[in-house]
N, C-alpha and C positions, 0 to 999 in steps of 0.2 A: 338764290343762285345755286346751280347744281354743278358739282365737279366730280370727275372720275379719277380715282387714285388707286394705284397698285402698291402694296407694301410687301416686301420680302419678310421672312420670319424675323430677321434681326431688326429690321426697321419697325416691324410691328411691336417688338419688345420696347423700343424707345417711345412709341406712342402710348403703350400701356403705362410705362413709367411716368411719362409726362402727365397723363390723365390721373393716375393715382396721386401724384404730388400736388394736384390741384384740388383734391377732395377736401371739403370742410372738416370731416371727421379726422382725416390724417393730420391736417394742420393743427387741429385742437389738441390731439394726443401728443403731437410734437412739442407743444408748449406746456401742456398740463397732463402728463400721463406717461405711460411706458409704451414705446413702439418697438416691437421685435421684428427684425428682418432675418428670415432664414434663407441661407445662400442658394445660389443657382443663377444662371445667366439673366433670367428675367428680373429676379429680385436684385441682382447686382446693378441692373439698369435703374431700378427704383432707388437703390441706395445712392447711385451717382446723382440722380435727379434731386434727391433730398439733402444729402450731406457731402456729395462729391467724393464718395469712397467706393472703389471697386472691391468686389468680394472674391475670396478664393473659391475656385470652382473645383469640385471633387468629381462626382459622377457626371457623365454626359452621354448623349447618343450621337455617334458619328456614323459615317458610312461603314465602319467596321463593326458597329454594334454598340452594346452598352458597356462603355469603357470608363476608365478613371484617369486621374492625372499621372503624368510620367514620373513625377517625383514629389516628395513632400516640400512644399514651399511655405514660408512664413506668410501670415496674413490672415485677416478675419474671414471666416466662412459665414458666420452670423454676427450681427451687431444689434445692440439695443440702444435706443435713443431715449434719454430721460431729460426732461426740461431743456430740450434743444441740443443736448450734448450727446455725442455718440461714444460708445464703448464696445470693445470686443466682448462678445457673449460666449464664445467657445470655451468649453470647460466648466461653465456654470449655468448652462441653459436651464436645467431643472430648477435651480434656485431662483432664477429670474422668473420662470413661468409660474412657480408656486406663489410668487408675490404679485402676480397680475390678476386682473378681474375684468368685469364687464365694461369698465370705463377706459380700458386700455385696448391695444390693437396689435395683432400679429399679421405679417404679410409673408406668404410663402408661394412657391411655384407648384406646378403639378406636371405629371407626365401623361395624364389621360383625363379627359372630361367626357362623360357619356351623354347619351341622348336626353337624359333627364337632368343634366347639369351636375351630376355627382362627380367628385374629383378624387384622384389618388396620386400618390407619388411612388416611384420605384424605390425599392430597397435592395441594394446589392450586398449590404453588410447585415449582420444579425440585428434585427429590429430597426434597421435603418440607421444604426449608430446613434449618437447623442441627439441629433435633430429629430430622428424618427421617434425616439422615446418620449419627446416632450409633446407631440401632437395630442395624444390622449389626455395629457395633463392640462393642456390649454382648453380642450373641450370640457373637461370636468370643472374647471374654474370659471367657465362661462366667458372666456376671452373671445371676442369677435375675430374672425380670420378673413382676410382678403386673399383669395387665391388668384394670383397673377398668372394667367395662362393664355397664350395665343391660340388663334383658331386652328392652327395646325395640330393642336392637342385634342381636338374634338373627334369623337368616335361615335358612329351611329348605332353602336351595340351597347350591351348592358355591362356596366362596371361590375355588377354583382357576379355575373358569369365569369368575367375576366379574373376576378379575385378568387373565385371558386376553383378555377383551373390552373392558375399559375402559382409559383412559389420558388424560392431559391433552390430547393432540393428536387424540383420537378424535372427540368430538362436533363437529358443525358449528356448533351453537348450544347454549348451556347457561344454565340459570337459575342465575346466579352463576358462579363460576369452574369450569371443567371440571377434573376430578380423576382421578388415578390412585390405586392402592392400594399401600401398603407393608405387607408381612406382619410380624406380631409373634409371636414364639414365646415363650409364657409361660403362666402359670396364670391362667385367666379367673376373675374374682371378681365375681359378680353379687349382686343383692339376696338371692337364696336363700342364698348363702354368707355374706353379712352377717348374716342372721337366725340362721343356725346358729352363727356366731362369737359372737353375742351371747347364746347360751344355749338356743335352741330344741332340742327333741328330735326334731321332725319338721316339715318344711315342704313343702307341696304347692301348686303353682300351679293355681288352679281357674278362672281367667278372665283374658282380656287385652282391653285396649281400653276405650273409654268415650266419653262425649260432653262437650262444653264443656271445663272444666278437667280432666276425667277422661280426655281423649283420650290414648291410649298407656299408660294405667295398667295395673297388674297387681293381681289379687286373689288372696290367699293364704289357705289354711287352715293355721294354725300350732299346734303342740302343744308344751306345756312345763309345768313345775311351776306350780302355781296362783299363788304369789306372784310368780314370774317373769313369767307371762303378764299379770298385772294391771299390773305395772310396765312391761312392754313396750308394752301398749296405751296406757298413759299417755304413754310416750315418743313413740309414733306420733302421738297426738293433739297433742303439743306441736310437732311439725314440720309439721303440716298447713298447706298454703298456702305452704310455703317457696319462696323465689325461687332462680334459678340462682346458683351460687357463681362469683365472679369480681370483679375490680376493676370497679366500677360503670360507669365511662365506657367501658370496653372491651367492655361488653355491647351497646353501641349499634352496630347493623350499618351497613355501607356501603350507600348508595342508588344512586349512579352509579359505583361502584367506589372503594375507599378507597386508602390509601397504597400498597398492594401491586399496584395496577393494572398496572404494566409486566410483572409476573410472572404475572398471571392471564389465562388464555386463554378466548376464545369466549363471554365473558359478554354476555348480551343487554341488560344494564342500562348498559353503558358508553356514555356520552354522551347518555343519555336525559334529557329535561327532565321529562316526566311518568313517574313510576315506578309499577310495579304492586306 
């Protein structure tokens, strides 16, 4: 049976999360290993699917640019799951990462995926703060990384060129904090992978973009067993209009620069009374 489905960016994150939560390697590590979840709205959706915990959201891209949270809010930005039990990882990520190895797993998001499948995340603080510092450590220790990233992150250009040209100190003015890019070496997991993981036999992207709430959406033609296709369509309809995952108060963005202002460079909103 063939079905046509359109997913908004936020709905796509839920499909990615559901797909990741069904992976055998994720379920194995949940029971017998260490699973590290590094915050972001996509990974927060994964955290919700796995252990029912929303994460604290720090940096994000909105219509105003690369902004941060309005204020400091208590709550985990990153969590670690050991033997099926979750713990806050903030403040000791390096210690956790140093104890991980090839039989463990880390899941993080990305801000860009290039034409070759290379991934990177933006860094608006020096070295990306604590989460940014542990990525090289995870690579050195041989920890597998799943990069949970929607198709809206895909770019037909070279990540290498983007990294060569950008940097926190490069722009003279920036809509929000100016950023650099930190490379992530891992397996990219998009909505397509999520749909396959949930049982589709074939997935084809047949359109991108839209208007109003459909801006940035992706339209798919999906094939699968008749009963599966009916159930999957019902599931998709059930998540229509879903909101971003994350601790609610941390989804409020800074207007004249939030608590991270001293670390954020070149933001045009700093000190403004009237904001755009």
